[in-house]
Every structure is written in C-alpha cells, then in structure tokens.
DSSP file (Angstrom, degrees, kcal/mol; ACC not computed):
  #  RESIDUE AA STRUCTURE BP1 BP2  ACC     N-H-->O    O-->H-N    N-H-->O    O-->H-N    TCO  KAPPA ALPHA  PHI   PSI    X-CA   Y-CA   Z-CA
    1    1 A M              0   0    0      0, 0.0     2,-0.3     0, 0.0     0, 0.0   0.000 360.0 360.0 360.0 133.3  116.7   96.9   62.5
    2    2 A R        -     0   0    0      2,-0.0     2,-0.3     0, 0.0     0, 0.0  -0.683 360.0-165.6 -88.7 142.0  115.4   97.3   66.1
    3    3 A R        -     0   0    0     -2,-0.3     2,-0.5    16,-0.0     0, 0.0  -0.851  14.5-134.9-121.6 160.2  117.1   99.7   68.4
    4    4 A T        -     0   0    0     -2,-0.3     2,-0.3    15,-0.1    15,-0.2  -0.955  23.2-157.4-115.3 137.2  116.8  100.0   72.1
    5    5 A G  E     -A   18   0A   0     13,-1.1    13,-2.8    -2,-0.5     2,-0.3  -0.721   7.2-167.1-111.3 160.2  116.5  103.5   73.6
    6    6 A F  E     -A   17   0A   0     11,-0.3     2,-0.4    -2,-0.3    11,-0.2  -0.975  11.0-149.6-142.0 158.0  117.2  105.0   77.0
    7    7 A T  E     -A   16   0A   0      9,-2.1     9,-2.1    -2,-0.3     2,-0.5  -0.960  12.5-145.4-121.5 152.4  116.5  108.0   79.0
    8    8 A W  E     -A   15   0A   0     -2,-0.4     7,-0.2     7,-0.2    -2,-0.0  -0.953   7.6-168.7-121.4 127.4  118.7  109.5   81.7
    9    9 A D  E  >> -A   14   0A   0      5,-2.6     5,-1.9    -2,-0.5     4,-1.1  -0.903   4.7-173.1-109.1  99.8  117.4  111.2   84.8
   10   10 A P  T  45S+     0   0    0      0, 0.0    -1,-0.1     0, 0.0     5,-0.1   0.841  79.9  58.6 -66.3 -34.1  120.4  112.9   86.4
   11   11 A A  T  45S+     0   0    0      1,-0.2    -2,-0.0     2,-0.1     0, 0.0   0.965 119.2  30.6 -52.5 -54.9  118.5  114.0   89.6
   12   12 A A  T  45S-     0   0    0      2,-0.1    -1,-0.2    -3,-0.1     3,-0.1   0.557 103.8-130.1 -87.9  -5.9  117.6  110.4   90.4
   13   13 A R  T  <5 +     0   0    0     -4,-1.1     2,-0.4     1,-0.2    -2,-0.1   0.920  61.3 141.4  61.7  42.7  120.7  109.1   88.8
   14   14 A L  E   < -A    9   0A   0     -5,-1.9    -5,-2.6     2,-0.0     2,-0.4  -0.974  40.8-159.3-128.9 122.3  118.5  106.6   86.9
   15   15 A A  E     -A    8   0A   0     -2,-0.4     2,-0.5    -7,-0.2    -7,-0.2  -0.881  10.1-156.8 -95.9 135.0  118.6  105.3   83.3
   16   16 A R  E     -A    7   0A   0     -9,-2.1    -9,-2.1    -2,-0.4     2,-0.5  -0.963   4.2-159.5-114.4 119.4  115.5  103.9   81.8
   17   17 A V  E     -A    6   0A   0     -2,-0.5     2,-0.7   -11,-0.2   -11,-0.3  -0.839   5.9-151.3 -98.2 129.3  115.9  101.4   78.9
   18   18 A M  E     +A    5   0A   0    -13,-2.8   -13,-1.1    -2,-0.5     2,-0.3  -0.850  38.3 130.1-101.5 121.7  113.0  100.8   76.7
   19   19 A T        -     0   0    0     -2,-0.7     2,-0.3   -15,-0.2   -15,-0.1  -0.902  56.6 -86.1-152.8-173.8  112.8   97.4   75.1
   20   20 A V    >   -     0   0    0     -2,-0.3     3,-1.4     1,-0.1     6,-0.4  -0.739  33.7-122.6-100.7 147.3  110.4   94.4   74.6
   21   21 A A  T 3  S+     0   0    0     -2,-0.3    -1,-0.1     1,-0.3    37,-0.0   0.759 109.6  57.0 -64.1 -26.2  110.0   91.9   77.2
   22   22 A S  T 3  S+     0   0    0      4,-0.1    -1,-0.3     5,-0.0     5,-0.0   0.649  84.8 107.2 -80.7 -14.2  111.0   89.0   74.8
   23   23 A R  S X> S-     0   0    0     -3,-1.4     4,-1.6     1,-0.1     3,-0.8  -0.319  82.0-114.7 -70.4 153.2  114.4   90.6   73.9
   24   24 A R  H 3> S+     0   0    0      1,-0.2     4,-2.6     2,-0.2     5,-0.2   0.804 113.7  58.0 -54.1 -37.7  117.6   89.2   75.2
   25   25 A K  H 3> S+     0   0    0      2,-0.2     4,-1.8     1,-0.2    -1,-0.2   0.885 109.7  42.4 -61.2 -43.7  118.4   92.2   77.3
   26   26 A A  H <> S+     0   0    0     -3,-0.8     4,-2.1    -6,-0.4    -1,-0.2   0.821 115.8  51.1 -75.2 -33.7  115.0   92.0   79.3
   27   27 A R  H  X S+     0   0    0     -4,-1.6     4,-1.4     2,-0.2    -2,-0.2   0.884 108.3  50.7 -72.3 -42.8  115.5   88.2   79.6
   28   28 A N  H  X S+     0   0    0     -4,-2.6     4,-0.9     2,-0.2     3,-0.3   0.922 111.3  48.4 -61.1 -49.2  119.1   88.6   80.9
   29   29 A V  H >< S+     0   0    0     -4,-1.8     3,-0.9     1,-0.2     6,-0.3   0.926 110.2  52.3 -64.1 -47.8  118.0   91.1   83.6
   30   30 A R  H 3< S+     0   0    0     -4,-2.1    -1,-0.2     1,-0.2    -2,-0.2   0.798 107.0  53.5 -53.1 -31.5  115.1   88.8   84.6
   31   31 A A  H 3< S+     0   0    0     -4,-1.4    -1,-0.2    -3,-0.3    -2,-0.2   0.710 123.2  25.0 -74.6 -28.9  117.5   86.0   85.0
   32   32 A R  S X< S-     0   0    0     -4,-0.9     3,-2.2    -3,-0.9    -1,-0.3  -0.553  81.6-160.7-139.4  68.1  119.8   87.9   87.3
   33   33 A P  T 3  S+     0   0    0      0, 0.0    22,-0.2     0, 0.0     3,-0.1  -0.236  80.0  17.5 -57.3 146.2  117.9   90.6   89.1
   34   34 A G  T 3  S+     0   0    0     20,-2.0    21,-0.1     1,-0.2    -4,-0.1   0.398  92.1 142.6  73.1  -3.1  120.1   93.4   90.5
   35   35 A G    <   -     0   0    0     -3,-2.2    19,-2.0    -6,-0.3     2,-0.2  -0.240  58.0 -99.2 -67.6 163.2  122.9   92.1   88.3
   36   36 A R  E     +B   53   0B   0     17,-0.2     2,-0.3    -3,-0.1    -1,-0.1  -0.572  45.6 175.6 -90.3 146.9  125.2   95.0   86.8
   37   37 A V  E     -B   52   0B   0     15,-2.5    15,-2.2    -2,-0.2     2,-0.3  -0.936  18.6-141.6-140.9 167.1  124.6   96.2   83.2
   38   38 A S  E     -B   51   0B   0     -2,-0.3     2,-0.4    13,-0.2    13,-0.2  -0.948   2.6-159.5-131.2 156.3  125.9   98.9   81.0
   39   39 A V  E     -B   50   0B   0     11,-2.3    11,-2.9    -2,-0.3     2,-0.4  -0.997  16.4-167.9-133.5 126.5  124.3  101.1   78.4
   40   40 A C  E     -B   49   0B   0     -2,-0.4     2,-0.4     9,-0.2     9,-0.2  -0.927  10.5-171.6-117.0 136.3  126.5  102.8   75.6
   41   41 A Q  E     -B   48   0B   0      7,-3.1     7,-2.4    -2,-0.4     2,-0.4  -0.999   9.3-160.7-128.6 133.4  125.8  105.5   73.2
   42   42 A V  E     +B   47   0B   0     -2,-0.4     2,-0.3     5,-0.2     5,-0.2  -0.918  16.0 171.9-110.3 132.6  128.2  106.4   70.3
   43   43 A D  E >   -B   46   0B   0      3,-2.8     3,-2.6    -2,-0.4     2,-0.2  -0.831  65.1 -69.6-139.2  95.6  128.3  109.6   68.4
   44   44 A G  T 3  S-     0   0    0     -2,-0.3    -1,-0.1     1,-0.3     0, 0.0  -0.347 117.9  -8.2  60.9-124.2  131.4  109.7   66.2
   45   45 A G  T 3  S+     0   0    0     -2,-0.2     2,-0.3    -3,-0.1    -1,-0.3   0.435 125.4  78.1 -89.8   3.3  134.4  110.0   68.3
   46   46 A R  E <   +B   43   0B   0     -3,-2.6    -3,-2.8     2,-0.0     2,-0.3  -0.785  55.7 177.4-111.5 154.6  132.4  110.6   71.5
   47   47 A W  E     -B   42   0B   0     -2,-0.3     2,-0.4    -5,-0.2    -5,-0.2  -0.983  18.4-151.7-151.3 159.7  130.7  108.0   73.7
   48   48 A L  E     -B   41   0B   0     -7,-2.4    -7,-3.1    -2,-0.3     2,-0.4  -0.994  11.6-171.5-133.5 136.3  128.7  107.7   77.0
   49   49 A T  E     -B   40   0B   0     -2,-0.4     2,-0.4    -9,-0.2    -9,-0.2  -0.998   2.6-168.2-132.1 125.8  128.6  104.5   79.1
   50   50 A L  E     -B   39   0B   0    -11,-2.9   -11,-2.3    -2,-0.4     2,-0.3  -0.957  11.4-175.8-110.8 131.7  126.2  104.2   82.1
   51   51 A E  E     +B   38   0B   0     -2,-0.4   -13,-0.2   -13,-0.2   -15,-0.0  -0.962  23.7 101.1-132.1 147.1  126.8  101.2   84.5
   52   52 A G  E     -B   37   0B   0    -15,-2.2   -15,-2.5    -2,-0.3     2,-0.1  -0.955  67.1 -41.2 165.9-172.9  124.9  100.0   87.5
   53   53 A P  E     -B   36   0B   0      0, 0.0     2,-0.3     0, 0.0   -17,-0.2  -0.400  54.5-145.0 -77.7 150.0  122.3   97.4   88.9
   54   54 A A        +     0   0    0    -19,-2.0   -20,-2.0   -22,-0.2     2,-0.3  -0.777  20.8 174.7-117.9 155.7  119.3   96.5   86.7
   55   55 A A        -     0   0    0     -2,-0.3     2,-0.4   -22,-0.2   -25,-0.1  -0.940  23.7-130.4-150.6 156.2  115.7   95.7   87.4
   56   56 A V        -     0   0    0     -2,-0.3     2,-0.4   -27,-0.1   -30,-0.0  -0.862  20.5-177.4-107.1 134.8  112.7   95.1   84.9
   57   57 A S              0   0    0     -2,-0.4    -2,-0.0     1,-0.1     0, 0.0  -0.999 360.0 360.0-135.8 142.3  109.4   96.7   85.3
   58   58 A D              0   0    0     -2,-0.4    -1,-0.1   -37,-0.0   -37,-0.0   0.441 360.0 360.0-102.4 360.0  106.5   96.0   83.1
C-alpha cells in the first residue's frame, strides 16, 4: 500500500505533501491551481487536519 506523507512548518504555516506526479492528489491540484485541500492524520482517538490553498512544485 502506498502512503502519502507530509511535513509541517509552523513558522511558515506551510504543509508540504510528498507524493508522485501521477497520483490523483497531484493531478487534482494541477487541474485546479490554488484550490483548497485538506491533509488529515489519525492517531487512535486523536486527529489533525490542515486546510488551505494548494500548489504543485516539482
């Protein structure tokens, strides 16, 4: 199973998502630059959700 990872830079208020260009996530963002996205992480009964505009960089 493939997983997508992310990093969080609190000073810049920036989440970086690591994925492959051919994956649906990257294709969706390329189709709608600046569109809003969310990233969620679940750990038992706790979770984290980050939301905001997206851009793809290679």
